[in-house]
C-alpha positions as CSV (number, residue, x, y, z in Angstrom):
1,M,18.0,-39.2,-39.0
2,I,17.9,-43.0,-39.3
3,E,19.4,-43.3,-35.8
4,K,16.7,-41.2,-34.3
5,K,14.0,-43.1,-36.2
6,T,15.4,-46.4,-34.8
7,K,15.3,-45.2,-31.2
8,T,11.8,-43.9,-31.7
9,A,10.7,-47.2,-33.1
10,L,12.3,-49.1,-30.1
11,D,10.6,-46.6,-27.7
12,E,7.2,-47.4,-29.3
13,T,7.9,-51.1,-29.0
14,R,8.6,-50.5,-25.3
15,L,5.1,-49.0,-24.9
16,L,3.5,-52.1,-26.5
17,I,5.4,-54.7,-24.6
18,L,4.6,-53.3,-21.2
19,G,0.9,-53.7,-21.9
20,A,1.4,-57.1,-23.3
21,N,3.3,-58.3,-20.3
22,I,0.6,-57.0,-17.9
23,L,-2.0,-59.0,-19.8
24,L,0.2,-62.0,-19.7
25,G,0.7,-61.6,-16.0
26,F,-3.1,-61.4,-15.6
27,Q,-3.5,-64.7,-17.5
28,F,-0.9,-66.4,-15.3
29,N,-2.4,-65.0,-12.1
30,G,-6.0,-65.4,-13.0
31,V,-5.7,-69.2,-13.1
32,F,-4.8,-69.2,-9.4
33,Q,-7.8,-67.1,-8.3
34,E,-10.5,-68.9,-6.4
35,R,-13.3,-68.1,-8.8
36,F,-11.4,-69.5,-11.8
37,E,-12.7,-73.0,-11.1
38,Q,-16.2,-71.7,-11.4
39,L,-15.7,-70.6,-15.0
40,P,-17.2,-72.9,-17.7
41,P,-14.7,-75.3,-19.3
42,Y,-14.7,-73.4,-22.6
43,A,-13.9,-70.1,-20.8
44,R,-10.9,-71.8,-19.1
45,A,-9.8,-73.2,-22.4
46,L,-10.0,-69.7,-24.0
47,D,-7.9,-68.3,-21.2
48,G,-5.2,-70.8,-22.2
49,I,-5.5,-69.8,-25.9
50,A,-5.2,-66.1,-24.9
51,L,-2.1,-66.9,-22.9
52,L,-0.4,-68.6,-25.9
53,L,-1.4,-65.7,-28.2
54,M,0.1,-63.2,-25.8
55,V,3.3,-65.2,-25.6
56,S,3.5,-64.9,-29.4
57,A,2.9,-61.2,-29.2
58,I,5.7,-60.8,-26.7
59,A,8.1,-62.9,-28.8
60,L,7.5,-60.6,-31.8
61,L,7.9,-57.4,-29.7
62,V,11.2,-58.5,-28.2
63,G,12.3,-59.8,-31.6
64,P,13.7,-56.4,-32.9
65,S,16.0,-56.1,-29.9
66,T,17.5,-59.5,-30.3
67,R,17.9,-59.0,-34.0
68,H,19.6,-55.6,-33.4
69,R,22.1,-57.2,-31.0
70,I,22.7,-60.5,-32.9
71,A,22.2,-59.9,-36.6
72,E,22.7,-56.1,-36.9
73,Q,25.4,-55.9,-34.2
74,G,24.2,-52.4,-33.3
75,R,24.0,-51.1,-36.9
76,V,21.0,-49.4,-38.3
77,S,19.4,-49.4,-41.7
78,K,16.1,-49.0,-43.5
79,E,15.8,-52.8,-43.6
80,F,16.0,-52.9,-39.8
81,L,13.4,-50.2,-39.4
82,E,11.1,-52.1,-41.7
83,A,11.7,-55.2,-39.6
84,I,10.7,-53.3,-36.4
85,R,7.5,-52.1,-38.2
86,L,6.6,-55.5,-39.5
87,M,7.2,-57.4,-36.2
88,A,5.3,-54.8,-34.2
89,G,2.4,-55.0,-36.6
90,M,2.4,-58.7,-36.5
91,A,2.4,-58.7,-32.7
92,L,-0.6,-56.5,-32.5
93,L,-2.9,-59.1,-34.1
94,P,-2.5,-61.8,-31.4
95,F,-2.5,-59.0,-28.9
96,A,-5.9,-57.8,-30.1
97,C,-7.3,-61.3,-30.1
98,S,-5.9,-62.1,-26.7
99,L,-7.3,-58.9,-25.3
100,G,-10.8,-59.8,-26.7
101,L,-10.6,-63.2,-25.1
102,D,-9.7,-61.8,-21.7
103,I,-12.5,-59.3,-21.8
104,F,-14.9,-62.1,-22.8
105,I,-13.8,-64.3,-19.9
106,I,-14.3,-61.4,-17.3
107,I,-17.6,-60.1,-18.7
108,E,-18.9,-63.6,-19.2
109,A,-18.3,-64.3,-15.5
110,I,-20.2,-61.2,-14.5
111,F,-23.1,-60.8,-17.0
112,G,-23.2,-64.1,-18.9
113,T,-22.1,-65.6,-22.2
114,V,-23.9,-63.4,-24.7
115,T,-22.8,-60.2,-23.1
116,G,-19.3,-61.6,-22.8
117,I,-19.2,-62.4,-26.5
118,I,-20.4,-58.9,-27.4
119,A,-17.9,-57.2,-25.1
120,G,-15.0,-59.3,-26.3
121,A,-15.9,-58.6,-30.0
122,I,-16.2,-54.9,-29.3
123,F,-12.8,-54.6,-27.7
124,S,-11.0,-56.8,-30.2
125,G,-12.7,-54.9,-33.0
126,A,-11.8,-51.5,-31.5
127,A,-8.2,-52.7,-31.1
128,L,-8.0,-53.9,-34.7
129,W,-9.5,-50.6,-35.9
130,F,-7.3,-48.3,-34.0
131,W,-4.1,-50.4,-34.5
132,F,-4.7,-51.3,-38.2
133,G,-7.7,-49.6,-39.7
134,L,-6.7,-46.0,-39.1
135,E,-3.2,-46.7,-40.3
136,F,-4.3,-48.4,-43.5
137,L,-6.8,-45.6,-44.1
138,Q,-4.1,-43.0,-43.8
139,I,-1.8,-44.9,-46.1
140,A,-4.6,-45.1,-48.7
141,R,-5.3,-41.4,-48.4
142,Q,-1.6,-40.4,-48.8
143,G,-1.4,-42.5,-52.0
144,R,2.4,-42.5,-52.0
145,P,4.7,-45.5,-52.4
146,R,6.4,-46.7,-49.3
147,D,10.2,-46.7,-49.2
148,M,11.5,-50.2,-49.8
149,P,14.1,-51.5,-47.3
150,S,17.7,-51.3,-48.3
151,E,20.1,-53.9,-47.3
152,T,23.2,-52.3,-48.8
153,H,23.3,-49.1,-46.6
154,R,23.7,-50.3,-43.0
155,L,25.2,-47.6,-40.9
156,E,27.2,-47.9,-37.8
157,P,26.1,-44.9,-35.6
158,P,28.6,-43.1,-33.3
159,L,29.4,-44.8,-30.1
160,P,27.2,-42.6,-27.8
161,I,24.1,-43.4,-30.0
162,R,24.9,-47.1,-30.1
163,I,25.1,-47.2,-26.3
164,E,21.9,-45.2,-26.0
165,Q,20.1,-47.7,-28.4
166,M,21.5,-50.6,-26.3
167,L,20.2,-49.1,-23.1
168,T,16.8,-48.4,-24.8
169,E,16.6,-52.1,-25.8
170,A,17.1,-53.0,-22.1
171,R,14.3,-50.6,-21.2
172,V,12.1,-52.2,-23.9
173,I,12.3,-55.6,-22.2
174,I,12.8,-55.0,-18.5
175,P,9.3,-53.4,-17.5
176,G,7.6,-56.5,-18.8
177,A,10.0,-58.8,-17.1
178,Q,9.5,-57.0,-13.8
179,A,5.7,-57.1,-14.2
180,L,5.9,-60.9,-14.8
181,L,8.2,-61.3,-11.8
182,G,5.7,-59.5,-9.6
183,F,2.9,-61.7,-10.7
184,Q,5.0,-64.8,-10.2
185,L,5.7,-63.8,-6.6
186,T,2.1,-63.1,-5.7
187,I,0.9,-66.4,-7.1
188,V,2.8,-68.3,-4.5
189,L,0.8,-66.5,-1.7
190,T,-2.6,-67.7,-3.1
191,K,-4.5,-70.6,-1.5
192,T,-4.9,-72.2,-4.9
193,F,-1.1,-72.5,-5.4
194,T,-0.9,-74.9,-2.4
195,E,-3.3,-77.3,-4.3
196,I,-1.3,-77.7,-7.5
197,P,1.0,-80.7,-8.0
198,S,4.5,-80.7,-6.4
199,A,6.1,-80.8,-9.9
200,S,4.3,-77.7,-10.9
201,K,5.4,-75.9,-7.8
202,V,9.0,-76.8,-8.6
203,I,8.7,-75.6,-12.2
204,H,7.1,-72.4,-11.0
205,A,10.0,-71.8,-8.6
206,I,12.5,-72.4,-11.4
207,A,10.5,-70.1,-13.7
208,L,10.5,-67.4,-10.9
209,G,14.3,-67.8,-10.5
210,C,14.8,-67.4,-14.2
211,M,12.7,-64.3,-14.4
212,A,14.6,-62.8,-11.4
213,L,17.9,-63.6,-13.2
214,A,16.6,-61.9,-16.4
215,V,15.7,-58.7,-14.4
216,V,19.2,-58.7,-12.8
217,L,20.9,-59.1,-16.2
218,L,18.7,-56.4,-17.9
219,M,19.6,-53.9,-15.1
220,A,23.3,-54.7,-15.3
221,P,24.2,-52.6,-18.4
222,A,22.9,-49.4,-16.8
223,A,24.8,-50.2,-13.5
224,Y,28.0,-51.1,-15.5
225,H,27.8,-47.9,-17.5
226,R,27.3,-45.7,-14.4
227,L,29.5,-47.4,-11.8
228,A,32.4,-48.7,-13.9
229,Y,32.7,-45.7,-16.3
230,H,30.8,-42.9,-14.5
231,G,28.4,-42.6,-17.4
232,D,31.2,-42.1,-20.0
233,D,30.9,-43.8,-23.4
234,N,33.2,-46.7,-24.0
235,D,33.4,-49.6,-26.4
236,D,33.5,-52.0,-23.4
237,V,30.2,-50.6,-22.2
238,L,28.6,-51.3,-25.6
239,R,30.1,-54.8,-25.8
240,T,29.3,-55.8,-22.3
241,G,25.8,-54.4,-22.3
242,S,25.0,-56.1,-25.6
243,R,26.1,-59.4,-24.3
244,L,24.1,-59.0,-21.0
245,I,20.9,-58.0,-22.9
246,T,21.2,-61.0,-25.2
247,L,22.0,-63.3,-22.4
248,A,19.0,-62.0,-20.4
249,T,16.6,-63.2,-23.0
250,V,17.6,-66.9,-22.2
251,P,16.2,-67.0,-18.6
252,L,13.4,-64.7,-19.8
253,A,12.3,-67.4,-22.4
254,L,12.7,-70.2,-19.8
255,G,10.7,-68.3,-17.2
256,I,7.8,-67.6,-19.6
257,T,7.9,-71.2,-20.8
258,G,7.9,-72.7,-17.3
259,D,4.9,-70.7,-16.2
260,V,3.1,-71.5,-19.5
261,F,3.4,-75.2,-18.4
262,V,2.1,-74.5,-14.9
263,T,-0.8,-72.4,-16.2
264,I,-1.9,-74.7,-19.0
265,E,-1.5,-77.8,-16.8
266,R,-3.7,-76.0,-14.2
267,I,-6.3,-75.2,-16.8
268,S,-6.4,-78.6,-18.6
269,G,-5.6,-80.9,-15.6
270,S,-3.2,-82.7,-17.9
271,P,0.6,-82.5,-17.7
272,T,0.8,-83.7,-21.3
273,V,-1.2,-80.7,-22.5
274,G,1.0,-78.5,-20.3
275,V,4.2,-79.9,-21.8
276,L,2.8,-79.5,-25.4
277,A,1.8,-75.9,-24.8
278,A,5.2,-75.0,-23.1
279,T,7.1,-76.7,-25.9
280,L,5.1,-74.6,-28.5
281,A,5.7,-71.4,-26.5
282,F,9.5,-72.2,-26.2
283,A,9.7,-73.0,-29.9
284,V,8.2,-69.6,-30.8
285,L,10.4,-67.7,-28.5
286,V,13.6,-69.4,-29.7
287,A,12.7,-69.1,-33.3
288,V,12.0,-65.4,-33.1
289,W,14.7,-64.4,-30.7
290,Y,17.6,-66.6,-31.8
291,V,17.0,-68.7,-34.9
292,Y,15.8,-65.8,-37.1
293,P,18.6,-63.3,-36.2
294,L,21.4,-66.0,-36.2
295,T,20.2,-67.2,-39.6
296,L,20.1,-63.7,-41.0
297,R,23.6,-63.0,-39.6
298,Y,25.0,-66.3,-41.1
299,R,23.5,-65.4,-44.5
300,R,25.0,-62.0,-44.5
301,T,28.4,-63.3,-43.4
302,S,28.3,-66.0,-46.2
303,R,27.4,-63.3,-48.8
304,A,30.2,-61.1,-47.6
305,R,32.8,-63.9,-47.8
306,S,31.5,-64.9,-51.3
307,H,31.8,-61.3,-52.4
308,R,35.4,-61.0,-51.0
309,S,36.3,-64.3,-52.7
310,R,35.1,-63.1,-56.1
311,T,36.8,-59.8,-55.7
312,A,40.1,-61.5,-54.8
313,H,40.0,-63.5,-58.0
C-alpha cells in the first residue's frame, strides 16, 4: 500500500511541476518580447520577483525525487510520504504568488494598474483557496489526528516497483525540462535577443546546452531499460537509472541558474543584480536538491554506525 501511495504522490508532483515550468518559461520568454520594454519599471521588477518565486517552487517540487534517490536510496516510508506532502505544499505558496504577479503584469499591460492588481489578487486568492483552504477545511471537518511520520519502518519495495518509481521520478522532471528547453530555443530567434550583451548570449547558450543535456540524461533510463534489457527488471537498470536521474539535476540546476542571470540582467540592466539573483537561485536549488538529502543520509548513516557500535559492545 505504501508503495502505491508513494507512486501516486510522485505522479501528483508531476502534474504540479509541469505547470510550474510552463510559467517559468513564460517568465524567461516574456523578457525578450518587444512590448516588455514598454512595461512600467515596477512591473518589470515584479516579473523578476515572480521568476525567483517560481524557481523556489520548482526546487521544492523536484526535491522529493532527489531525496528519494540520494537519502532514501529507493526505499519508501511514512516519513518520505510526509516529506513529499510538505514539500509539495510549500511549493504551492510561491507558485500561487508567482501566478498572481504574472496575471497582474499581463492584465496591467492591457487594462491598467488597478485592474491588474484586482486580477492578480483574485487569481492568487483563488489558488490559495483551492490549494490550501479546501484542504484545511476538510481536515477540520474530519477531526481526526494525522498519522505521524515513522522513521523506523523504511521498506525496500520489490525490484519492479523500485524501477517503476525511478522511471516515474524521471517523468516528474522531464516535462518541465523539455518545456524550458523549448522556451530557451525560441528566445534566440527573437529580435530582442540580438540586443543583449555578448556575455549574456554566451551564458544563455551554456544554459541551453545544460538543459539539453538534462533532457538527454532524463530520457536515458527509459532507453536503457528498453534497449539493454528489453524491458526486463534488473538491478543494473535501477542502479544506472538512479545515477542518471540524479546526475541530470546538475545541468538542470545550471541551466535554470544561467537563464535566471540572463533574465534578471535584462530586467535590471545590471550584471551585478543578475549575478546576485542567479547566486540566490543556485543556492536554493543546491540546498534542496543536494545539501538536504545528503545531510539526511549522513545523519542516518551516523546513527546506524553508532547503533551497531553500541550493540557490539
